[in-house]
KOLNURO-404934 format. One record per residue (C-alpha): residue in three letters; x negated, y negated, z negated. Coordinates in Angstrom, 3 decimals. Layout:
! KOLNURO-404934
[rec ALA,[X,Y,Z]];
...
***
This chain:
! KOLNURO-404934
[rec UNK,[-142.725,-161.613,-115.996]];
[rec UNK,[-141.031,-162.243,-112.667]];
[rec UNK,[-142.675,-164.323,-109.962]];
[rec UNK,[-140.806,-165.828,-107.012]];
[rec UNK,[-142.495,-167.046,-103.852]];
[rec UNK,[-140.641,-168.903,-101.124]];
[rec UNK,[-141.166,-167.193,-97.767]];
[rec UNK,[-140.979,-170.256,-95.541]];
[rec UNK,[-140.634,-174.004,-95.565]];
[rec UNK,[-137.175,-174.135,-93.983]];
[rec UNK,[-135.823,-170.820,-95.281]];
[rec UNK,[-134.174,-170.051,-98.591]];
[rec UNK,[-135.726,-166.590,-98.873]];
[rec UNK,[-137.832,-165.613,-101.877]];
[rec UNK,[-139.997,-162.589,-102.570]];
[rec UNK,[-139.665,-161.485,-106.194]];
[rec UNK,[-142.411,-159.495,-107.869]];
[rec UNK,[-143.245,-158.313,-111.346]];
[rec UNK,[-146.731,-157.458,-112.586]];
[rec UNK,[-148.077,-157.781,-109.034]];
[rec UNK,[-145.615,-155.308,-107.516]];
[rec UNK,[-142.603,-156.123,-105.327]];
[rec UNK,[-139.179,-156.071,-106.968]];
[rec UNK,[-136.813,-157.432,-104.314]];
[rec UNK,[-136.295,-160.132,-101.701]];
[rec UNK,[-133.654,-162.822,-102.144]];
[rec UNK,[-132.220,-163.357,-98.672]];
[rec UNK,[-130.584,-166.779,-98.443]];
[rec UNK,[-127.006,-167.034,-97.252]];
[rec UNK,[-124.518,-169.816,-96.595]];
[rec UNK,[-123.609,-172.351,-99.239]];
[rec UNK,[-126.485,-171.609,-101.628]];
[rec UNK,[-125.719,-167.900,-101.826]];
[rec UNK,[-128.069,-164.946,-101.483]];
[rec UNK,[-128.204,-161.160,-101.392]];
[rec UNK,[-130.698,-158.708,-102.861]];
[rec UNK,[-131.113,-155.013,-103.628]];
[rec UNK,[-132.453,-153.375,-106.802]];
[rec UNK,[-132.836,-149.592,-107.083]];
[rec UNK,[-130.690,-149.123,-103.937]];
[rec UNK,[-127.843,-151.173,-105.482]];
[rec UNK,[-126.740,-154.223,-103.487]];
[rec UNK,[-126.115,-157.550,-105.247]];
[rec UNK,[-124.634,-160.748,-103.841]];
[rec UNK,[-124.689,-164.260,-105.299]];
[rec UNK,[-121.939,-166.641,-104.218]];
[rec UNK,[-121.440,-170.270,-105.060]];
[rec UNK,[-117.997,-170.970,-106.487]];
[rec UNK,[-117.635,-174.734,-106.243]];
[rec UNK,[-120.534,-177.017,-107.148]];
[rec UNK,[-120.870,-175.966,-110.784]];
[rec UNK,[-120.583,-172.185,-110.716]];
[rec UNK,[-122.304,-169.107,-109.267]];
[rec UNK,[-121.027,-165.529,-109.379]];
[rec UNK,[-123.144,-162.353,-109.172]];
[rec UNK,[-121.359,-159.387,-107.575]];
[rec UNK,[-122.777,-155.885,-107.867]];
[rec UNK,[-121.753,-152.355,-106.918]];
[rec UNK,[-119.009,-152.309,-109.574]];
[rec UNK,[-117.697,-155.838,-109.024]];
[rec UNK,[-118.539,-158.994,-110.950]];
[rec UNK,[-121.747,-158.635,-112.982]];
[rec UNK,[-122.373,-162.184,-114.238]];
[rec UNK,[-121.441,-165.828,-113.821]];
[rec UNK,[-123.467,-169.000,-114.219]];
[rec UNK,[-121.629,-172.208,-114.988]];
[rec UNK,[-123.095,-175.683,-115.266]];
[rec UNK,[-122.263,-177.115,-118.679]];
[rec UNK,[-124.202,-180.390,-118.323]];
[rec UNK,[-126.674,-181.744,-115.805]];
[rec UNK,[-129.502,-179.931,-117.612]];
[rec UNK,[-127.762,-176.833,-118.975]];
[rec UNK,[-126.269,-173.715,-117.390]];
[rec UNK,[-124.520,-170.871,-119.224]];
[rec UNK,[-125.109,-167.390,-117.784]];
[rec UNK,[-122.469,-164.949,-118.974]];
[rec UNK,[-122.703,-161.202,-118.420]];
[rec UNK,[-121.121,-158.153,-120.015]];
[rec UNK,[-124.535,-157.315,-121.462]];
[rec UNK,[-124.976,-160.710,-123.146]];
[rec UNK,[-125.264,-164.426,-122.568]];
[rec UNK,[-128.210,-166.755,-122.007]];
[rec UNK,[-128.459,-170.504,-121.521]];
[rec UNK,[-130.716,-172.134,-118.953]];
[rec UNK,[-131.847,-175.441,-120.459]];
[rec UNK,[-134.010,-178.131,-118.910]];
[rec UNK,[-135.415,-179.777,-122.066]];
[rec UNK,[-136.684,-182.917,-120.353]];
[rec UNK,[-135.772,-184.714,-117.170]];
[rec UNK,[-139.460,-185.615,-116.798]];
[rec UNK,[-140.701,-182.012,-116.787]];
[rec UNK,[-139.808,-179.445,-114.169]];
[rec UNK,[-139.696,-176.368,-116.424]];
[rec UNK,[-136.563,-174.671,-117.729]];
[rec UNK,[-136.165,-172.806,-121.025]];
[rec UNK,[-134.155,-169.640,-121.555]];
[rec UNK,[-132.138,-169.768,-124.776]];
[rec UNK,[-130.495,-166.746,-126.320]];
[rec UNK,[-128.598,-166.771,-129.616]];
[rec UNK,[-129.652,-170.371,-130.291]];
[rec UNK,[-133.413,-170.041,-129.816]];
[rec UNK,[-135.841,-170.369,-126.910]];
[rec UNK,[-136.716,-166.902,-125.599]];
[rec UNK,[-138.421,-167.625,-122.275]];
[rec UNK,[-139.231,-170.085,-119.506]];
[rec UNK,[-138.905,-170.573,-115.770]];
[rec UNK,[-141.395,-172.967,-114.227]];
[rec UNK,[-142.714,-174.135,-110.885]];
[rec UNK,[-146.377,-173.202,-110.417]];
[rec UNK,[-147.303,-176.622,-109.032]];
[rec UNK,[-146.292,-179.497,-106.808]];
[rec UNK,[-147.872,-178.051,-103.672]];
[rec UNK,[-147.065,-174.438,-104.498]];
[rec UNK,[-144.044,-172.498,-103.286]];
[rec UNK,[-144.125,-170.091,-106.221]];
[rec UNK,[-142.338,-169.917,-109.556]];
[rec UNK,[-142.932,-167.937,-112.759]];
[rec UNK,[-140.096,-166.618,-114.918]];
[rec UNK,[-140.629,-165.206,-118.384]];
[rec UNK,[-137.181,-163.893,-119.302]];
[rec UNK,[-136.141,-161.722,-122.275]];
[rec UNK,[-136.638,-158.016,-121.528]];
[rec UNK,[-133.303,-157.091,-123.131]];
[rec UNK,[-131.513,-158.912,-120.292]];
[rec UNK,[-130.891,-156.447,-117.410]];
[rec UNK,[-133.023,-156.980,-114.300]];
[rec UNK,[-130.098,-157.938,-111.993]];
[rec UNK,[-129.088,-160.694,-114.446]];
[rec UNK,[-132.712,-161.869,-114.831]];
[rec UNK,[-133.031,-162.194,-111.043]];
[rec UNK,[-129.676,-164.020,-110.969]];
[rec UNK,[-130.776,-166.502,-113.661]];
[rec UNK,[-134.016,-167.105,-111.760]];
[rec UNK,[-132.038,-167.760,-108.574]];
[rec UNK,[-129.799,-170.319,-110.309]];
[rec UNK,[-132.911,-172.242,-111.387]];
[rec UNK,[-134.396,-171.960,-107.867]];
[rec UNK,[-131.221,-173.509,-106.434]];
[rec UNK,[-131.538,-176.350,-108.954]];
[rec UNK,[-135.149,-176.940,-107.865]];
[rec UNK,[-133.958,-177.062,-104.234]];
[rec UNK,[-131.180,-179.511,-105.106]];
[rec UNK,[-133.653,-181.786,-106.927]];
[rec UNK,[-136.106,-181.667,-104.009]];
[rec UNK,[-133.354,-182.449,-101.496]];
[rec UNK,[-132.106,-185.355,-103.614]];
[rec UNK,[-135.632,-186.763,-103.910]];
[rec UNK,[-136.110,-186.449,-100.142]];
[rec UNK,[-132.775,-188.112,-99.445]];
[rec UNK,[-131.350,-185.065,-97.648]];
***
């Protein structure tokens, strides 16, 4: 299970850990992008328009995430596809669907908490799991900004 904790109130940096140990730090960049390193390999997330994110790795494009509907994103990678689905507009959690069935969740730990828990399928490579988590984190930020009138 991955856990993400926001490093500051006004920063878009997140510390990612798994089983209590550090995994990486998502360093926020312009236009909802970020950069992170895993096993000395550098990864970069870029926003491509309002409905699409692209993950670039050492060998080029690793994965893309495209908004299908307001509550569904399709993450496509060479290693397989997953869907990020928000089952209810009244709940804050997201479900991870793979091959038509729910295989995991990403949820906010609480209203006053800056941390998130992500239970993603283990057969999805770690760079793609971190990418999917980041797409959901951006959606949480967008919802919070819309609610605050920013």
